[in-house]
mmCIF file as gemmi writes it, N, C-alpha and C atoms, coordinates in Angstrom:
data_model
loop_
_atom_site.group_PDB
_atom_site.id
_atom_site.type_symbol
_atom_site.label_atom_id
_atom_site.label_alt_id
_atom_site.label_comp_id
_atom_site.label_asym_id
_atom_site.label_entity_id
_atom_site.label_seq_id
_atom_site.pdbx_PDB_ins_code
_atom_site.Cartn_x
_atom_site.Cartn_y
_atom_site.Cartn_z
_atom_site.occupancy
_atom_site.B_iso_or_equiv
_atom_site.pdbx_formal_charge
_atom_site.auth_seq_id
_atom_site.auth_asym_id
_atom_site.pdbx_PDB_model_num
ATOM 1 N N . MET Axp A 1 ? 0.872 -1.146 0.186 1 0 ? 1 A 1
ATOM 2 C CA . MET Axp A 1 ? 0.059 -0.273 0.052 1 0 ? 1 A 1
ATOM 3 C C . MET Axp A 1 ? 0.929 1.092 0.017 1 0 ? 1 A 1
ATOM 4 N N . ASN Axp A 2 ? 1.877 1.205 0.871 1 0 ? 2 A 1
ATOM 5 C CA . ASN Axp A 2 ? 2.8 2.348 0.781 1 0 ? 2 A 1
ATOM 6 C C . ASN Axp A 2 ? 3.486 2.61 -0.437 1 0 ? 2 A 1
ATOM 7 N N . ASN Axp A 3 ? 3.633 1.541 -0.919 1 0 ? 3 A 1
ATOM 8 C CA . ASN Axp A 3 ? 4.417 1.534 -2.455 1 0 ? 3 A 1
ATOM 9 C C . ASN Axp A 3 ? 3.631 2.361 -3.374 1 0 ? 3 A 1
ATOM 10 N N . ASN Axp A 4 ? 2.323 2.015 -3.305 1 0 ? 4 A 1
ATOM 11 C CA . ASN Axp A 4 ? 1.403 2.914 -4.494 1 0 ? 4 A 1
ATOM 12 C C . ASN Axp A 4 ? 1.427 4.156 -4.191 1 0 ? 4 A 1
ATOM 13 N N . LYS Axp A 5 ? 1.451 4.635 -2.925 1 0 ? 5 A 1
ATOM 14 C CA . LYS Axp A 5 ? 1.432 5.926 -2.583 1 0 ? 5 A 1
ATOM 15 C C . LYS Axp A 5 ? 2.793 6.704 -3.157 1 0 ? 5 A 1
ATOM 16 N N . ASN Axp A 6 ? 3.984 5.971 -3.217 1 0 ? 6 A 1
ATOM 17 C CA . ASN Axp A 6 ? 5.264 6.612 -3.54 1 0 ? 6 A 1
ATOM 18 C C . ASN Axp A 6 ? 5.278 6.797 -5.13 1 0 ? 6 A 1
ATOM 19 N N . LYS Axp A 7 ? 4.605 5.771 -5.644 1 0 ? 7 A 1
ATOM 20 C CA . LYS Axp A 7 ? 4.317 5.706 -7.211 1 0 ? 7 A 1
ATOM 21 C C . LYS Axp A 7 ? 3.722 7.148 -7.445 1 0 ? 7 A 1
ATOM 22 N N . GLU Axp A 8 ? 2.714 7.314 -6.644 1 0 ? 8 A 1
ATOM 23 C CA . GLU Axp A 8 ? 1.66 8.377 -7.193 1 0 ? 8 A 1
ATOM 24 C C . GLU Axp A 8 ? 2.5 9.632 -6.861 1 0 ? 8 A 1
ATOM 25 N N . ILE Axp A 9 ? 3.168 9.923 -5.867 1 0 ? 9 A 1
ATOM 26 C CA . ILE Axp A 9 ? 4.07 11.045 -5.765 1 0 ? 9 A 1
ATOM 27 C C . ILE Axp A 9 ? 5.136 11.258 -6.753 1 0 ? 9 A 1
ATOM 28 N N . ARG Axp A 10 ? 5.741 10.203 -7.248 1 0 ? 10 A 1
ATOM 29 C CA . ARG Axp A 10 ? 6.883 10.308 -8.352 1 0 ? 10 A 1
ATOM 30 C C . ARG Axp A 10 ? 6.186 10.642 -9.698 1 0 ? 10 A 1
ATOM 31 N N . LYS Axp A 11 ? 4.994 10.293 -9.837 1 0 ? 11 A 1
ATOM 32 C CA . LYS Axp A 11 ? 4.23 10.603 -11.337 1 0 ? 11 A 1
ATOM 33 C C . LYS Axp A 11 ? 3.972 12.065 -11.353 1 0 ? 11 A 1
ATOM 34 N N . LYS Axp A 12 ? 4.101 13.131 -10.314 1 0 ? 12 A 1
ATOM 35 C CA . LYS Axp A 12 ? 3.857 14.45 -10.51 1 0 ? 12 A 1
ATOM 36 C C . LYS Axp A 12 ? 5.102 15.018 -10.88 1 0 ? 12 A 1
ATOM 37 N N . LYS Axp A 13 ? 5.069 15.643 -12.095 1 0 ? 13 A 1
ATOM 38 C CA . LYS Axp A 13 ? 6.348 16.236 -12.448 1 0 ? 13 A 1
ATOM 39 C C . LYS Axp A 13 ? 6.252 17.891 -12.351 1 0 ? 13 A 1
ATOM 40 N N . TYR Axp A 14 ? 5.434 18.57 -12.115 1 0 ? 14 A 1
ATOM 41 C CA . TYR Axp A 14 ? 5.491 19.863 -12.059 1 0 ? 14 A 1
ATOM 42 C C . TYR Axp A 14 ? 4.622 20.518 -10.671 1 0 ? 14 A 1
ATOM 43 N N . LEU Axp A 15 ? 4.868 21.45 -10.494 1 0 ? 15 A 1
ATOM 44 C CA . LEU Axp A 15 ? 4.352 22.212 -9.239 1 0 ? 15 A 1
ATOM 45 C C . LEU Axp A 15 ? 3.186 23.18 -9.838 1 0 ? 15 A 1
ATOM 46 N N . THR Axp A 16 ? 1.903 23.24 -9.237 1 0 ? 16 A 1
ATOM 47 C CA . THR Axp A 16 ? 0.863 24.129 -9.811 1 0 ? 16 A 1
ATOM 48 C C . THR Axp A 16 ? 1.194 25.352 -9.245 1 0 ? 16 A 1
ATOM 49 N N . ASP Axp A 17 ? 0.584 26.623 -9.796 1 0 ? 17 A 1
ATOM 50 C CA . ASP Axp A 17 ? 1.015 27.966 -9.446 1 0 ? 17 A 1
ATOM 51 C C . ASP Axp A 17 ? 0.638 28.218 -7.872 1 0 ? 17 A 1
ATOM 52 N N . ASP Axp A 18 ? -0.36 27.601 -7.439 1 0 ? 18 A 1
ATOM 53 C CA . ASP Axp A 18 ? -0.426 27.813 -5.982 1 0 ? 18 A 1
ATOM 54 C C . ASP Axp A 18 ? 0.551 27.06 -5.012 1 0 ? 18 A 1
ATOM 55 N N . GLU Axp A 19 ? 1.345 26.158 -5.636 1 0 ? 19 A 1
ATOM 56 C CA . GLU Axp A 19 ? 2.261 25.351 -4.765 1 0 ? 19 A 1
ATOM 57 C C . GLU Axp A 19 ? 3.735 26.067 -4.976 1 0 ? 19 A 1
ATOM 58 N N . ILE Axp A 20 ? 3.965 26.966 -6.202 1 0 ? 20 A 1
ATOM 59 C CA . ILE Axp A 20 ? 4.753 27.696 -6.29 1 0 ? 20 A 1
ATOM 60 C C . ILE Axp A 20 ? 4.607 28.973 -5.295 1 0 ? 20 A 1
ATOM 61 N N . GLU Axp A 21 ? 3.621 29.451 -5.36 1 0 ? 21 A 1
ATOM 62 C CA . GLU Axp A 21 ? 3.243 30.609 -4.689 1 0 ? 21 A 1
ATOM 63 C C . GLU Axp A 21 ? 3.44 30.258 -3.009 1 0 ? 21 A 1
ATOM 64 N N . ASN Axp A 22 ? 3.097 28.841 -2.565 1 0 ? 22 A 1
ATOM 65 C CA . ASN Axp A 22 ? 3.454 28.716 -1.188 1 0 ? 22 A 1
ATOM 66 C C . ASN Axp A 22 ? 5.137 28.701 -1.041 1 0 ? 22 A 1
ATOM 67 N N . LEU Axp A 23 ? 5.75 28.038 -1.912 1 0 ? 23 A 1
ATOM 68 C CA . LEU Axp A 23 ? 6.836 28.097 -1.833 1 0 ? 23 A 1
ATOM 69 C C . LEU Axp A 23 ? 7.795 29.418 -1.568 1 0 ? 23 A 1
ATOM 70 N N . LYS Axp A 24 ? 7.054 30.311 -2.582 1 0 ? 24 A 1
ATOM 71 C CA . LYS Axp A 24 ? 7.722 31.738 -2.53 1 0 ? 24 A 1
ATOM 72 C C . LYS Axp A 24 ? 7.618 32.219 -0.959 1 0 ? 24 A 1
ATOM 73 N N . ALA Axp A 25 ? 6.455 32.133 -0.51 1 0 ? 25 A 1
ATOM 74 C CA . ALA Axp A 25 ? 5.975 32.522 0.85 1 0 ? 25 A 1
ATOM 75 C C . ALA Axp A 25 ? 6.639 31.915 1.76 1 0 ? 25 A 1
ATOM 76 N N . ALA Axp A 26 ? 7.107 30.857 1.759 1 0 ? 26 A 1
ATOM 77 C CA . ALA Axp A 26 ? 8.026 29.892 2.743 1 0 ? 26 A 1
ATOM 78 C C . ALA Axp A 26 ? 9.332 30.536 2.978 1 0 ? 26 A 1
ATOM 79 N N . CYS Axp A 27 ? 9.745 31.064 1.756 1 0 ? 27 A 1
ATOM 80 C CA . CYS Axp A 27 ? 11.185 31.604 1.617 1 0 ? 27 A 1
ATOM 81 C C . CYS Axp A 27 ? 11.339 32.852 2.784 1 0 ? 27 A 1
ATOM 82 N N . GLU Axp A 28 ? 12.483 32.604 3.131 1 0 ? 28 A 1
ATOM 83 C CA . GLU Axp A 28 ? 12.751 33.605 4.347 1 0 ? 28 A 1
ATOM 84 C C . GLU Axp A 28 ? 13.766 34.739 3.901 1 0 ? 28 A 1
ATOM 85 N N . THR Axp A 29 ? 14.255 34.693 2.356 1 0 ? 29 A 1
ATOM 86 C CA . THR Axp A 29 ? 15.302 35.657 2.113 1 0 ? 29 A 1
ATOM 87 C C . THR Axp A 29 ? 14.624 36.04 0.612 1 0 ? 29 A 1
ATOM 88 N N . GLU Axp A 30 ? 15.08 37.249 0.246 1 0 ? 30 A 1
ATOM 89 C CA . GLU Axp A 30 ? 14.737 37.479 -1.264 1 0 ? 30 A 1
ATOM 90 C C . GLU Axp A 30 ? 15.755 36.673 -2.347 1 0 ? 30 A 1
ATOM 91 N N . GLU Axp A 31 ? 16.832 36.23 -1.867 1 0 ? 31 A 1
ATOM 92 C CA . GLU Axp A 31 ? 17.343 35.422 -2.705 1 0 ? 31 A 1
ATOM 93 C C . GLU Axp A 31 ? 16.83 33.888 -2.926 1 0 ? 31 A 1
ATOM 94 N N . GLU Axp A 32 ? 16.276 33.499 -1.536 1 0 ? 32 A 1
ATOM 95 C CA . GLU Axp A 32 ? 15.435 32.268 -1.825 1 0 ? 32 A 1
ATOM 96 C C . GLU Axp A 32 ? 14.288 32.448 -2.623 1 0 ? 32 A 1
ATOM 97 N N . ARG Axp A 33 ? 13.777 33.396 -2.696 1 0 ? 33 A 1
ATOM 98 C CA . ARG Axp A 33 ? 12.53 33.686 -3.401 1 0 ? 33 A 1
ATOM 99 C C . ARG Axp A 33 ? 12.987 33.847 -5.083 1 0 ? 33 A 1
ATOM 100 N N . SER Axp A 34 ? 14.218 34.327 -5.22 1 0 ? 34 A 1
ATOM 101 C CA . SER Axp A 34 ? 14.568 34.633 -6.451 1 0 ? 34 A 1
ATOM 102 C C . SER Axp A 34 ? 15.162 33.27 -7.147 1 0 ? 34 A 1
ATOM 103 N N . ILE Axp A 35 ? 15.459 32.5 -6.41 1 0 ? 35 A 1
ATOM 104 C CA . ILE Axp A 35 ? 15.905 30.933 -6.909 1 0 ? 35 A 1
ATOM 105 C C . ILE Axp A 35 ? 14.555 30.481 -7.08 1 0 ? 35 A 1
ATOM 106 N N . VAL Axp A 36 ? 13.701 30.422 -6.428 1 0 ? 36 A 1
ATOM 107 C CA . VAL Axp A 36 ? 12.273 29.591 -6.62 1 0 ? 36 A 1
ATOM 108 C C . VAL Axp A 36 ? 11.581 30.28 -7.942 1 0 ? 36 A 1
ATOM 109 N N . ARG Axp A 37 ? 11.732 31.712 -8.094 1 0 ? 37 A 1
ATOM 110 C CA . ARG Axp A 37 ? 11.351 32.22 -9.178 1 0 ? 37 A 1
ATOM 111 C C . ARG Axp A 37 ? 12.142 31.785 -10.519 1 0 ? 37 A 1
ATOM 112 N N . ASP Axp A 38 ? 13.479 31.845 -10.379 1 0 ? 38 A 1
ATOM 113 C CA . ASP Axp A 38 ? 14.181 31.317 -11.572 1 0 ? 38 A 1
ATOM 114 C C . ASP Axp A 38 ? 13.659 29.861 -11.963 1 0 ? 38 A 1
ATOM 115 N N . LEU Axp A 39 ? 13.692 29.135 -11.019 1 0 ? 39 A 1
ATOM 116 C CA . LEU Axp A 39 ? 13.158 27.683 -11.358 1 0 ? 39 A 1
ATOM 117 C C . LEU Axp A 39 ? 12.006 27.509 -11.939 1 0 ? 39 A 1
ATOM 118 N N . SER Axp A 40 ? 10.704 28.215 -11.455 1 0 ? 40 A 1
ATOM 119 C CA . SER Axp A 40 ? 9.641 28.192 -11.889 1 0 ? 40 A 1
ATOM 120 C C . SER Axp A 40 ? 9.383 28.825 -13.086 1 0 ? 40 A 1
ATOM 121 N N . ASP Axp A 41 ? 10.204 30.087 -13.604 1 0 ? 41 A 1
ATOM 122 C CA . ASP Axp A 41 ? 9.931 30.544 -14.668 1 0 ? 41 A 1
ATOM 123 C C . ASP Axp A 41 ? 10.83 30.046 -16.049 1 0 ? 41 A 1
ATOM 124 N N . THR Axp A 42 ? 11.927 29.374 -15.52 1 0 ? 42 A 1
ATOM 125 C CA . THR Axp A 42 ? 12.92 28.771 -16.738 1 0 ? 42 A 1
ATOM 126 C C . THR Axp A 42 ? 12.615 27.32 -16.876 1 0 ? 42 A 1
ATOM 127 N N . GLY Axp A 43 ? 12.106 26.405 -15.954 1 0 ? 43 A 1
ATOM 128 C CA . GLY Axp A 43 ? 11.755 25.061 -15.967 1 0 ? 43 A 1
ATOM 129 C C . GLY Axp A 43 ? 13.494 24.458 -15.631 1 0 ? 43 A 1
ATOM 130 N N . MET Axp A 44 ? 14.419 25.166 -15.453 1 0 ? 44 A 1
ATOM 131 C CA . MET Axp A 44 ? 15.785 24.489 -15.342 1 0 ? 44 A 1
ATOM 132 C C . MET Axp A 44 ? 15.871 23.729 -13.668 1 0 ? 44 A 1
ATOM 133 N N . ARG Axp A 45 ? 16.707 22.722 -13.728 1 0 ? 45 A 1
ATOM 134 C CA . ARG Axp A 45 ? 16.935 21.998 -12.556 1 0 ? 45 A 1
ATOM 135 C C . ARG Axp A 45 ? 17.78 23.199 -11.582 1 0 ? 45 A 1
ATOM 136 N N . LEU Axp A 46 ? 17.829 22.801 -10.272 1 0 ? 46 A 1
ATOM 137 C CA . LEU Axp A 46 ? 18.374 23.759 -9.24 1 0 ? 46 A 1
ATOM 138 C C . LEU Axp A 46 ? 19.746 23.737 -9.637 1 0 ? 46 A 1
ATOM 139 N N . ASP Axp A 47 ? 20.596 22.363 -9.922 1 0 ? 47 A 1
ATOM 140 C CA . ASP Axp A 47 ? 22.056 22.825 -10.153 1 0 ? 47 A 1
ATOM 141 C C . ASP Axp A 47 ? 22.442 23.794 -11.558 1 0 ? 47 A 1
ATOM 142 N N . GLU Axp A 48 ? 21.274 23.8 -12.346 1 0 ? 48 A 1
ATOM 143 C CA . GLU Axp A 48 ? 21.765 24.473 -13.451 1 0 ? 48 A 1
ATOM 144 C C . GLU Axp A 48 ? 21.57 26.008 -13.056 1 0 ? 48 A 1
ATOM 145 N N . VAL Axp A 49 ? 20.346 26.1 -12.367 1 0 ? 49 A 1
ATOM 146 C CA . VAL Axp A 49 ? 20.27 27.507 -11.923 1 0 ? 49 A 1
ATOM 147 C C . VAL Axp A 49 ? 21.144 28.111 -10.976 1 0 ? 49 A 1
ATOM 148 N N . LEU Axp A 50 ? 21.73 27.32 -10.151 1 0 ? 50 A 1
ATOM 149 C CA . LEU Axp A 50 ? 22.942 27.976 -9.156 1 0 ? 50 A 1
ATOM 150 C C . LEU Axp A 50 ? 24.293 27.902 -10.154 1 0 ? 50 A 1
ATOM 151 N N . LYS Axp A 51 ? 24.35 26.864 -10.943 1 0 ? 51 A 1
ATOM 152 C CA . LYS Axp A 51 ? 25.541 27.202 -11.701 1 0 ? 51 A 1
ATOM 153 C C . LYS Axp A 51 ? 25.756 28.639 -12.566 1 0 ? 51 A 1
ATOM 154 N N . LYS Axp A 52 ? 24.591 28.612 -13.053 1 0 ? 52 A 1
ATOM 155 C CA . LYS Axp A 52 ? 24.332 29.945 -13.687 1 0 ? 52 A 1
ATOM 156 C C . LYS Axp A 52 ? 24.457 31.358 -12.852 1 0 ? 52 A 1
ATOM 157 N N . ARG Axp A 53 ? 23.833 31.29 -11.692 1 0 ? 53 A 1
ATOM 158 C CA . ARG Axp A 53 ? 23.934 32.247 -10.623 1 0 ? 53 A 1
ATOM 159 C C . ARG Axp A 53 ? 25.311 32.574 -10.203 1 0 ? 53 A 1
ATOM 160 N N . ALA Axp A 54 ? 26.218 31.51 -10.085 1 0 ? 54 A 1
ATOM 161 C CA . ALA Axp A 54 ? 27.437 31.587 -9.444 1 0 ? 54 A 1
ATOM 162 C C . ALA Axp A 54 ? 28.364 32.231 -10.724 1 0 ? 54 A 1
ATOM 163 N N . ARG Axp A 55 ? 27.943 32.158 -11.826 1 0 ? 55 A 1
ATOM 164 C CA . ARG Axp A 55 ? 28.792 32.69 -12.845 1 0 ? 55 A 1
ATOM 165 C C . ARG Axp A 55 ? 28.329 34.126 -13.362 1 0 ? 55 A 1
ATOM 166 N N . GLY Axp A 56 ? 27.284 34.421 -12.503 1 0 ? 56 A 1
ATOM 167 C CA . GLY Axp A 56 ? 26.799 35.912 -12.445 1 0 ? 56 A 1
ATOM 168 C C . GLY Axp A 56 ? 26.003 36.09 -13.543 1 0 ? 56 A 1
ATOM 169 N N . GLU Axp A 57 ? 25.334 34.939 -14.37 1 0 ? 57 A 1
ATOM 170 C CA . GLU Axp A 57 ? 24.595 35.143 -15.51 1 0 ? 57 A 1
ATOM 171 C C . GLU Axp A 57 ? 22.968 35.563 -14.965 1 0 ? 57 A 1
ATOM 172 N N . VAL Axp A 58 ? 22.386 36.264 -15.563 1 0 ? 58 A 1
ATOM 173 C CA . VAL Axp A 58 ? 21.01 36.806 -15.256 1 0 ? 58 A 1
ATOM 174 C C . VAL Axp A 58 ? 20.019 35.836 -16.082 1 0 ? 58 A 1
ATOM 175 N N . LEU Axp A 59 ? 19.07 35.321 -15.505 1 0 ? 59 A 1
ATOM 176 C CA . LEU Axp A 59 ? 18.169 34.635 -15.901 1 0 ? 59 A 1
ATOM 177 C C . LEU Axp A 59 ? 16.974 35.034 -16.506 1 0 ? 59 A 1
ATOM 178 N N . ARG Axp A 60 ? 16.609 36.161 -16.224 1 0 ? 60 A 1
ATOM 179 C CA . ARG Axp A 60 ? 15.373 36.97 -16.652 1 0 ? 60 A 1
ATOM 180 C C . ARG Axp A 60 ? 15.616 37.9 -17.576 1 0 ? 60 A 1
């Protein structure tokens, strides 16, 4: 039974707009909100966003 629940969780690939807004609201700093915004706007993976930010590239 627990295995079926894990499969259902894995099937979901995208966050809803409400889930993204909840993530932004849970952020403690503007930098965290900016990372969430970059992830949701670009569809890139976290490591891709962080590498670009480290190189000083602007994503917007």
